[in-house]
NUMARFI-319717 format. One record per residue (C-alpha): z, y, x. Coordinates in steps of 0.001 Angstrom, whole numbers. Layout:
BEGIN
+---------+---------+---------+
:       Z :       Y :       X :
+---------+---------+---------+
:       Z :       Y :       X :
...
+---------+---------+---------+
This chain:
BEGIN
+---------+---------+---------+
:       Z :       Y :       X :
+---------+---------+---------+
:   54304 :  -73195 : -143049 :
:   54905 :  -74399 : -146609 :
:   52119 :  -75359 : -148969 :
:   51426 :  -72869 : -151780 :
:   53008 :  -73703 : -155112 :
:   50840 :  -74205 : -158222 :
:   52044 :  -70788 : -159388 :
:   50875 :  -69190 : -156117 :
:   47551 :  -71016 : -156314 :
:   47060 :  -69973 : -159948 :
:   47680 :  -66349 : -158986 :
:   45197 :  -66656 : -156115 :
:   42566 :  -68262 : -158369 :
:   42990 :  -65542 : -160985 :
:   42587 :  -62858 : -158304 :
:   39399 :  -64507 : -157029 :
:   38015 :  -64666 : -160561 :
:   38874 :  -61018 : -161192 :
:   37119 :  -59988 : -157954 :
:   33932 :  -61822 : -158996 :
:   34303 :  -64787 : -156660 :
:   33710 :  -67432 : -159333 :
:   33023 :  -70188 : -156823 :
:   36253 :  -69510 : -154931 :
:   38233 :  -69345 : -158155 :
:   36766 :  -72638 : -159391 :
:   37578 :  -74369 : -156102 :
:   41129 :  -73072 : -156276 :
:   41645 :  -74217 : -159882 :
:   40255 :  -77659 : -159031 :
:   42609 :  -78013 : -156077 :
:   45508 :  -77358 : -158435 :
:   44327 :  -80063 : -160850 :
:   43785 :  -82538 : -158002 :
:   47369 :  -81962 : -156905 :
:   48808 :  -81952 : -160410 :
:   46526 :  -82795 : -163386 :
:   49165 :  -81551 : -165851 :
:   48809 :  -77831 : -165022 :
:   47297 :  -76552 : -168266 :
:   46722 :  -73021 : -166929 :
:   44228 :  -74391 : -164379 :
:   42143 :  -75959 : -167163 :
:   42308 :  -72646 : -169010 :
:   41129 :  -70764 : -165914 :
:   38200 :  -73157 : -165436 :
:   37339 :  -72775 : -169111 :
:   37126 :  -69009 : -168754 :
:   34800 :  -69423 : -165765 :
:   32594 :  -71839 : -167722 :
:   32538 :  -69466 : -170672 :
:   31487 :  -66635 : -168384 :
:   28303 :  -68474 : -167397 :
:   27506 :  -69694 : -170908 :
:   28703 :  -73296 : -170530 :
:   30411 :  -73380 : -173893 :
:   30633 :  -77161 : -174287 :
:   32308 :  -77436 : -170888 :
:   34683 :  -74611 : -171778 :
:   35601 :  -76351 : -175042 :
:   36396 :  -79611 : -173218 :
:   38590 :  -77808 : -170678 :
:   40444 :  -75848 : -173361 :
:   40975 :  -79021 : -175355 :
:   42688 :  -80451 : -172272 :
:   44803 :  -77315 : -171891 :
:   45960 :  -77400 : -175529 :
:   46754 :  -81116 : -175281 :
:   48961 :  -80452 : -172260 :
:   50684 :  -77381 : -173709 :
:   50152 :  -77362 : -177500 :
:   52608 :  -74488 : -178032 :
:   50630 :  -71947 : -175989 :
:   48904 :  -69710 : -178512 :
:   46470 :  -68238 : -175975 :
:   44838 :  -71617 : -175370 :
:   44456 :  -72186 : -179113 :
:   43046 :  -68694 : -179604 :
:   40445 :  -69078 : -176875 :
:   39511 :  -72572 : -178014 :
:   38955 :  -71271 : -181551 :
:   36576 :  -68611 : -180242 :
:   34620 :  -71175 : -178218 :
:   34306 :  -73448 : -181251 :
:   33110 :  -70467 : -183288 :
:   30391 :  -69655 : -180793 :
:   29321 :  -73287 : -180867 :
:   29044 :  -73133 : -184656 :
:   31853 :  -75641 : -185220 :
:   33590 :  -73408 : -187710 :
:   36097 :  -75837 : -189212 :
:   37481 :  -76537 : -185731 :
:   37393 :  -72818 : -184931 :
:   39454 :  -72000 : -188002 :
:   41906 :  -74817 : -187320 :
:   42457 :  -73676 : -183735 :
:   42561 :  -69992 : -184700 :
:   44982 :  -70686 : -187526 :
:   47288 :  -72540 : -185144 :
:   47134 :  -69582 : -182740 :
:   48206 :  -67128 : -185452 :
:   51078 :  -69401 : -186454 :
:   52256 :  -69716 : -182857 :
:   51825 :  -65990 : -182156 :
:   51875 :  -64133 : -185491 :
:   52057 :  -60756 : -183726 :
:   48916 :  -61353 : -181639 :
:   46276 :  -58977 : -183048 :
:   43456 :  -60683 : -181116 :
:   44328 :  -64065 : -182600 :
:   43995 :  -62654 : -186116 :
:   40799 :  -60825 : -185155 :
:   39210 :  -63977 : -183731 :
:   40233 :  -65974 : -186780 :
:   38608 :  -63284 : -188926 :
:   35368 :  -63770 : -186980 :
:   35420 :  -67490 : -187729 :
:   36054 :  -66963 : -191445 :
:   33245 :  -64395 : -191546 :
:   30818 :  -66811 : -189885 :
:   31709 :  -69443 : -192481 :
:   31073 :  -66966 : -195305 :
:   34708 :  -66763 : -196414 :
:   34732 :  -62969 : -196518 :
:   38008 :  -62611 : -198419 :
:   39876 :  -64613 : -195781 :
:   38139 :  -62615 : -193045 :
:   39324 :  -59373 : -194683 :
:   42890 :  -60675 : -194652 :
:   42772 :  -61457 : -190924 :
:   41081 :  -58184 : -189929 :
:   43642 :  -56215 : -191952 :
:   46444 :  -58045 : -190165 :
:   44843 :  -57306 : -186783 :
:   44743 :  -53609 : -187687 :
:   48376 :  -53653 : -188811 :
:   49323 :  -55062 : -185416 :
:   46938 :  -52828 : -183447 :
:   45951 :  -49657 : -185364 :
:   43568 :  -48741 : -182554 :
:   41477 :  -51921 : -182886 :
:   38072 :  -50345 : -183494 :
:   36219 :  -53667 : -183630 :
:   38543 :  -54891 : -186368 :
:   37869 :  -51734 : -188404 :
:   34117 :  -52238 : -187958 :
:   34171 :  -55905 : -188913 :
:   36476 :  -55226 : -191838 :
:   33896 :  -52697 : -193021 :
:   31190 :  -55339 : -192786 :
:   33222 :  -57774 : -194882 :
:   34011 :  -55150 : -197503 :
:   30320 :  -54314 : -197687 :
:   29514 :  -57991 : -198241 :
:   32055 :  -58048 : -201055 :
:   30430 :  -55022 : -202705 :
:   33065 :  -52419 : -201735 :
:   30555 :  -50037 : -200211 :
:   32667 :  -46859 : -200198 :
:   35546 :  -48654 : -198519 :
:   33107 :  -50167 : -196021 :
:   31832 :  -46712 : -195050 :
:   35419 :  -45519 : -194581 :
:   36133 :  -48387 : -192211 :
:   32933 :  -47854 : -190211 :
:   33956 :  -44218 : -189789 :
:   37472 :  -45312 : -188805 :
:   35987 :  -47618 : -186168 :
:   33980 :  -44679 : -184811 :
:   37083 :  -42473 : -184824 :
:   38935 :  -45078 : -182753 :
:   35972 :  -45455 : -180400 :
:   33165 :  -42887 : -180735 :
:   31026 :  -45078 : -178472 :
:   31116 :  -48057 : -180839 :
:   27362 :  -48576 : -181148 :
:   27719 :  -51424 : -183645 :
:   29750 :  -49235 : -186004 :
:   27160 :  -46434 : -185782 :
:   24450 :  -48983 : -186620 :
:   26414 :  -50406 : -189530 :
:   27155 :  -46967 : -190917 :
:   23483 :  -46034 : -190616 :
:   22372 :  -49108 : -192513 :
:   24861 :  -48466 : -195307 :
:   23871 :  -44807 : -195589 :
:   20200 :  -45727 : -195712 :
:   20779 :  -48246 : -198477 :
:   22704 :  -45604 : -200413 :
:   19783 :  -43189 : -200238 :
:   21049 :  -40949 : -197431 :
:   18042 :  -41449 : -195173 :
:   18828 :  -38387 : -193046 :
:   22397 :  -39579 : -192536 :
:   21148 :  -43020 : -191603 :
:   18728 :  -41609 : -189030 :
:   21479 :  -39443 : -187565 :
:   23748 :  -42509 : -187196 :
:   21070 :  -44556 : -185483 :
:   20177 :  -41652 : -183203 :
:   23831 :  -41289 : -182222 :
:   23867 :  -44988 : -181369 :
:   20809 :  -44405 : -179189 :
:   22399 :  -41375 : -177529 :
:   25303 :  -43612 : -176523 :
:   23141 :  -46634 : -175640 :
:   19452 :  -45708 : -175170 :
:   18624 :  -49398 : -174753 :
:   20233 :  -50459 : -178052 :
:   17594 :  -52788 : -179461 :
:   19153 :  -52850 : -182917 :
:   19311 :  -49045 : -183176 :
:   15668 :  -48674 : -182132 :
:   14662 :  -51349 : -184624 :
:   16712 :  -49845 : -187457 :
:   15518 :  -46272 : -187000 :
:   11875 :  -47347 : -186687 :
:   11773 :  -48078 : -190433 :
:   12951 :  -44549 : -191272 :
:   10699 :  -42392 : -189111 :
:    7122 :  -41800 : -188080 :
:    6598 :  -41638 : -184330 :
:    4594 :  -38881 : -182660 :
:    3176 :  -38859 : -179109 :
:    5882 :  -36461 : -177872 :
:    8766 :  -38508 : -179319 :
:   10961 :  -39584 : -176350 :
:   11689 :  -42826 : -178184 :
:    8118 :  -43955 : -177497 :
:    8797 :  -44225 : -173769 :
:   12159 :  -45901 : -174381 :
:   10662 :  -48563 : -176671 :
:    7777 :  -49257 : -174287 :
:   10310 :  -49558 : -171454 :
:   12435 :  -51961 : -173483 :
:    9360 :  -54056 : -174219 :
:    8476 :  -54223 : -170523 :
:   11799 :  -55884 : -169731 :
:   12219 :  -57781 : -172979 :
:   11783 :  -61189 : -171315 :
:   15391 :  -60939 : -170116 :
:   16740 :  -60369 : -173632 :
:   17949 :  -62978 : -176145 :
:   15118 :  -64137 : -178380 :
:   16375 :  -62265 : -181470 :
:   16352 :  -58983 : -179530 :
:   12929 :  -59720 : -178057 :
:   11591 :  -60169 : -181575 :
:   13144 :  -56877 : -182738 :
:   11690 :  -55056 : -179745 :
:    8212 :  -56389 : -180492 :
:    8334 :  -55395 : -184169 :
:    9620 :  -51949 : -183155 :
:    6850 :  -51643 : -180573 :
:    4309 :  -52594 : -183223 :
:    5627 :  -49843 : -185516 :
:    5523 :  -47252 : -182704 :
:    1933 :  -48068 : -181770 :
:     924 :  -48314 : -185423 :
:    2232 :  -44786 : -186072 :
:     358 :  -43513 : -183011 :
:   -2919 :  -45026 : -184203 :
:   -3082 :  -47543 : -181349 :
:   -3919 :  -50327 : -183789 :
:   -5189 :  -53048 : -181463 :
:   -2106 :  -52877 : -179251 :
:     122 :  -52513 : -182326 :
:   -1281 :  -55706 : -183794 :
:    -794 :  -57490 : -180470 :
:    2911 :  -56567 : -180561 :
:    3291 :  -57656 : -184188 :
:    1482 :  -60918 : -183482 :
:    3692 :  -61761 : -180515 :
:    6818 :  -60855 : -182484 :
:    5745 :  -63122 : -185322 :
:    4835 :  -65955 : -182966 :
:    8142 :  -65724 : -181143 :
:   10209 :  -65524 : -184323 :
:    8384 :  -68518 : -185795 :
:    9658 :  -70627 : -182882 :
:   13222 :  -70099 : -184159 :
:   12445 :  -71373 : -187675 :
:   11919 :  -74796 : -189202 :
:    9022 :  -74181 : -191549 :
:    8180 :  -77131 : -193805 :
:    5021 :  -76073 : -195609 :
:    4510 :  -79519 : -197107 :
:    7766 :  -79088 : -199036 :
:    6512 :  -75795 : -200486 :
:    3204 :  -77394 : -201501 :
:    5061 :  -80235 : -203205 :
:    7331 :  -77749 : -204995 :
:    4368 :  -75868 : -206471 :
:    2624 :  -79061 : -207550 :
:    5829 :  -80366 : -209129 :
:    6386 :  -77166 : -211127 :
:    2854 :  -77266 : -212514 :
:    3143 :  -80945 : -213372 :
:    6587 :  -80824 : -214983 :
:    6349 :  -77500 : -216830 :
:    3206 :  -78203 : -218814 :
:    2548 :  -76876 : -222326 :
:    3840 :  -80011 : -224046 :
:    7130 :  -80045 : -222114 :
:    7719 :  -76374 : -222846 :
:    6952 :  -76814 : -226542 :
:    9300 :  -79827 : -226808 :
:   12239 :  -77804 : -225448 :
:   11507 :  -74499 : -227177 :
:   14511 :  -72939 : -228912 :
:   17061 :  -74607 : -226649 :
:   18069 :  -71496 : -224745 :
:   20171 :  -68367 : -225220 :
:   18818 :  -65338 : -227115 :
:   20252 :  -62597 : -224854 :
:   17556 :  -60000 : -224013 :
:   19407 :  -58371 : -221119 :
:   17553 :  -59866 : -218120 :
:   14341 :  -58358 : -216765 :
:   12881 :  -60351 : -213888 :
:   10563 :  -58525 : -211467 :
:    8517 :  -61079 : -209548 :
:    5582 :  -61249 : -207169 :
:    4814 :  -61517 : -203480 :
:    7245 :  -59923 : -201063 :
:    6106 :  -56396 : -200144 :
:    4041 :  -56122 : -203318 :
:    5842 :  -53155 : -204901 :
:    8739 :  -54940 : -206596 :
:   11301 :  -52524 : -205117 :
:    9376 :  -49485 : -206331 :
:    9032 :  -51068 : -209774 :
:   12751 :  -51730 : -209997 :
:   13586 :  -48231 : -208769 :
:   11495 :  -46720 : -211568 :
:   13122 :  -48895 : -214228 :
:   16620 :  -48442 : -212798 :
:   16228 :  -44666 : -213144 :
:   16454 :  -45179 : -216905 :
:   20049 :  -44558 : -218073 :
:   20158 :  -47874 : -219951 :
:   18959 :  -50021 : -217043 :
:   20992 :  -51407 : -214155 :
:   18941 :  -52306 : -211087 :
:   20667 :  -55296 : -209508 :
:   18251 :  -55817 : -206613 :
:   17336 :  -59193 : -205169 :
:   19776 :  -61693 : -206661 :
:   20285 :  -65356 : -205858 :
:   22134 :  -65847 : -209116 :
:   19314 :  -67593 : -210986 :
:   18806 :  -70157 : -208244 :
:   22568 :  -70672 : -208093 :
:   22806 :  -71163 : -211869 :
:   19949 :  -73678 : -211757 :
:   21638 :  -75695 : -209013 :
:   24934 :  -75612 : -210931 :
:   23288 :  -76885 : -214107 :
:   20564 :  -79322 : -213052 :
:   21525 :  -82614 : -211436 :
:   19685 :  -82148 : -208164 :
:   19769 :  -85173 : -205870 :
:   17942 :  -86073 : -202681 :
:   14371 :  -87085 : -203294 :
:   14221 :  -85634 : -206823 :
:   12114 :  -82454 : -207140 :
:   13986 :  -79525 : -208634 :
:   11357 :  -79177 : -211382 :
:   11927 :  -82758 : -212492 :
:   15710 :  -82347 : -212368 :
:   15368 :  -79357 : -214690 :
:   13181 :  -81231 : -217140 :
:   15638 :  -84136 : -217199 :
:   18508 :  -81880 : -218325 :
:   19876 :  -82449 : -221823 :
:   18708 :  -79894 : -224365 :
:   22056 :  -78088 : -224517 :
:   21992 :  -77482 : -220752 :
:   19334 :  -74765 : -221109 :
:   21737 :  -72487 : -222991 :
:   24448 :  -73274 : -220433 :
:   22118 :  -72285 : -217602 :
:   21418 :  -68977 : -219367 :
:   25098 :  -68321 : -220038 :
:   25942 :  -68889 : -216374 :
:   23227 :  -66530 : -215208 :
:   23981 :  -63807 : -217762 :
:   27709 :  -63971 : -217037 :
:   27001 :  -63430 : -213347 :
:   24764 :  -60389 : -213856 :
:   27093 :  -58927 : -216488 :
:   29645 :  -58793 : -213699 :
:   27396 :  -56145 : -212133 :
:   27150 :  -54030 : -215285 :
:   28998 :  -54618 : -218539 :
:   27185 :  -51947 : -220541 :
:   23529 :  -51788 : -219453 :
:   20952 :  -52701 : -222092 :
:   18763 :  -54261 : -219409 :
:   19600 :  -55600 : -215958 :
:   16768 :  -56087 : -213498 :
:   16636 :  -58910 : -210967 :
:   13884 :  -58304 : -208450 :
:   14035 :  -61504 : -206423 :
:   10255 :  -61879 : -205841 :
:   10361 :  -65669 : -205475 :
:   11675 :  -66076 : -209023 :
:    8002 :  -66469 : -209947 :
:    8634 :  -70152 : -209274 :
:   11082 :  -70270 : -212195 :
:    9159 :  -68602 : -215024 :
:    9020 :  -71839 : -217019 :
:   12758 :  -72360 : -216623 :
:   13428 :  -68720 : -217557 :
:   11356 :  -69127 : -220719 :
:   13347 :  -72173 : -221827 :
:   16766 :  -70769 : -220902 :
:   16254 :  -67112 : -221860 :
:   13244 :  -66752 : -224166 :
:   14043 :  -63090 : -224899 :
:   14118 :  -62127 : -221212 :
:   11090 :  -60281 : -219902 :
:    9032 :  -60822 : -216769 :
:    7286 :  -58001 : -214914 :
:    4811 :  -59419 : -212443 :
:    3813 :  -56941 : -209723 :
:     524 :  -57865 : -208091 :
:    -935 :  -56153 : -205049 :
:   -4134 :  -56566 : -203054 :
:   -3483 :  -59781 : -201091 :
:   -4570 :  -58259 : -197799 :
:   -2160 :  -55327 : -198112 :
:     669 :  -57509 : -199406 :
:     301 :  -60157 : -196698 :
:    -160 :  -57631 : -193890 :
:    2961 :  -55788 : -195028 :
:    4864 :  -59078 : -194813 :
:    3422 :  -59764 : -191364 :
:    4495 :  -56389 : -189994 :
:    8102 :  -56669 : -191247 :
:   10923 :  -58764 : -189873 :
:   12786 :  -60090 : -192900 :
:   16557 :  -60493 : -192925 :
:   16327 :  -63691 : -194914 :
:   14295 :  -66814 : -194223 :
:   10703 :  -66136 : -195411 :
:    9543 :  -68834 : -193000 :
:    5974 :  -68585 : -194267 :
:    5625 :  -64894 : -193331 :
:    5169 :  -65227 : -189573 :
:    1697 :  -66761 : -189408 :
:   -1410 :  -65220 : -190988 :
:   -2827 :  -68508 : -192227 :
:     517 :  -69692 : -193609 :
:     883 :  -66321 : -195349 :
:   -2554 :  -66693 : -196891 :
:   -1820 :  -70205 : -198122 :
:    1487 :  -69023 : -199626 :
:    -384 :  -66289 : -201475 :
:   -2869 :  -68813 : -202859 :
:     -51 :  -71092 : -204059 :
:    1698 :  -68118 : -205651 :
:   -1471 :  -67109 : -207531 :
:   -2134 :  -70708 : -208523 :
:    1333 :  -70925 : -210046 :
:    1021 :  -67560 : -211802 :
:   -2306 :  -68706 : -213307 :
:    -507 :  -71804 : -214590 :
:    2240 :  -69697 : -216193 :
:    -390 :  -67558 : -217926 :
:   -1886 :  -70698 : -219455 :
:    1360 :  -72218 : -220746 :
:    3613 :  -69232 : -221549 :
:    3221 :  -66716 : -224404 :
:    1094 :  -63702 : -223507 :
:    3907 :  -61281 : -224378 :
:    6401 :  -62921 : -222008 :
:    4870 :  -61610 : -218767 :
:    3546 :  -58100 : -218043 :
:    1191 :  -57758 : -215086 :
:    1485 :  -54465 : -213216 :
:    -952 :  -53764 : -210408 :
:     617 :  -51890 : -207510 :
:   -2562 :  -49869 : -207013 :
:   -2482 :  -48757 : -210677 :
:    1207 :  -47883 : -210360 :
:     706 :  -45512 : -207443 :
:   -2412 :  -44016 : -209077 :
:    -679 :  -43219 : -212402 :
:    3039 :  -43809 : -212267 :
:    3788 :  -42336 : -215694 :
:    1337 :  -44552 : -217555 :
:    2603 :  -47701 : -215868 :
:    6248 :  -46678 : -216295 :
:    5678 :  -46165 : -220017 :
:    4025 :  -49612 : -220226 :
:    6997 :  -51237 : -218530 :
:    9637 :  -49514 : -220644 :
:    7817 :  -50372 : -223854 :
:    7518 :  -53965 : -222681 :
:   11281 :  -54289 : -222151 :
:   12035 :  -52532 : -225437 :
:   13346 :  -49193 : -224192 :
:   12476 :  -45623 : -225117 :
:   10855 :  -43274 : -222624 :
:   13044 :  -41287 : -220233 :
:   11743 :  -38620 : -217822 :
:   14182 :  -39763 : -215131 :
:   11827 :  -42660 : -214494 :
:    9369 :  -40182 : -212962 :
:   12087 :  -38898 : -210612 :
:   12974 :  -42365 : -209321 :
:   13163 :  -41036 : -205745 :
:   16321 :  -39077 : -206683 :
:   18109 :  -42249 : -207793 :
:   20920 :  -42884 : -205306 :
:   21478 :  -46525 : -206289 :
:   21794 :  -48857 : -203280 :
:   18498 :  -50360 : -202102 :
:   18773 :  -53147 : -199547 :
:   15161 :  -54172 : -199012 :
:   12694 :  -53102 : -196325 :
:   11350 :  -50520 : -198791 :
:   14567 :  -48480 : -198891 :
:   12947 :  -45430 : -197254 :
:    9735 :  -45555 : -199298 :
:   11489 :  -45425 : -202684 :
:   13382 :  -42270 : -201685 :
:   10209 :  -40150 : -201852 :
:    7587 :  -39472 : -204513 :
:    4668 :  -41818 : -205057 :
:    2166 :  -41923 : -202232 :
:   -1057 :  -43897 : -201920 :
:   -1478 :  -44175 : -198164 :
:    -506 :  -47854 : -198181 :
:   -3428 :  -48788 : -200459 :
:   -6101 :  -50524 : -198374 :
:   -3884 :  -50058 : -195337 :
:   -4938 :  -53457 : -194050 :
:   -8297 :  -52039 : -192961 :
:   -6791 :  -50437 : -189859 :
:   -6213 :  -53988 : -188592 :
:   -9375 :  -55488 : -190104 :
:  -10649 :  -56704 : -186735 :
:   -7649 :  -59029 : -186453 :
:   -7318 :  -60258 : -190035 :
:  -10338 :  -62533 : -190467 :
:   -8157 :  -65702 : -190701 :
:   -6219 :  -64144 : -193586 :
:   -9244 :  -62719 : -195368 :
:  -10958 :  -66102 : -195252 :
:   -8087 :  -67636 : -197249 :
:   -7255 :  -64906 : -199776 :
:  -10631 :  -63197 : -200138 :
:  -11318 :  -64758 : -203543 :
:   -8203 :  -63047 : -204966 :
:   -9228 :  -59496 : -204044 :
+---------+---------+---------+
């Protein structure tokens, strides 16, 4: 009886792997390598087994061996690129994926995987190119349509993104991710009913879809007879087996369900556990935030501001809406953006980007000091960079709002760079504002928001800095708007705000809920309906659990 050839043994190993006998397949692949260590396909087979059990580093080493032995095999390069991507080594992923597409230019999966790597690196234009090529090669590639939609959305092509999400669903009506993505886009565009329908379709297909439950929870109010209540409770009961990000989403969803049902103690327990668990995934450096506040107060004193006065740019286009997160900044912007001469730009990172481009920021030098060490002419340059970026969003608007709440840190810099800009500071009861932060899972960092005491200390630093700005900046540069006053008398406050930014009254500002402009914050559902006051003093339903927060922020109530 003759010994099996490497080809026979490879076939046997692949059959064992396909039947679920991973141990038998591994033993077979290793026998091949012991007999002939140059058989690249055996290393590839072992890599796939390692990948299947989450041993990504091992899989990468094995695939590196396979590509070294047979560098012209595109499949090995393609799979290695995907492993590198999952390990976060994106430059290597793109290099391997690029080699795969060169070796096999007609391989749709190679282009798709390369698109994933570009997307992870934030190179959305390159990702679009690769996804489009994958679709050309495989017009039925639903995942490529979905991911292409996501990239187009990132690039601001929202209508095209929706078309591609729908195309992904047409190719595969059970594509839960595409239903979720379409729902999110519809919700941001003001179609709350369409968004809910998309999420509910995702849940019909996959009742255990954590993301769909989490997404729809922000758009609905649960009742005791809602079948989703049982589903969410069931998900929570088995959440320990889920990845940590999904466990966190389940807990925040569970908190919302119980909150809506009036089960406040158990709701708070779910929120608290979700916050605790999410905080373990973050690197929160509170000492850095304390130092930042102290540095801003020290560097931007009255004398320093007076010395640099007149150095900036006189454009009056920008209106900055600042405050705590969840303080009413989205509602404020929605009211202003309903005026025909105002463009609501949402939460922009453009000011921070312009500051970093203009100030010479080096390790160990506080940003505030780097700003104050800029030459006088740099303040106008900073303004020009910022204004050019927002003018790209609207060339004709008389005012463009930027509602990044954390821009309250930069009011001194704004005054020097853009003295004719206007600041609207939205202030809300600290207990309501902080609780609203605590019961929401933010898409961005917000590392301070997942612990009640850290939240309270952030609020105190924010108020301390705002008190400093009031002392050193002209009184007519900042308009304080209390959220509670806004919901009590929206017309009076809207008229105040429009007069402050130099615009005539327009009745559309009272019908802000009909404005279909995209809203991407957690408040997207709230601003699609008329003013309501139920959120005022909402913290009292959880009062029994909020003593640590009240102790810190009580003096600011």
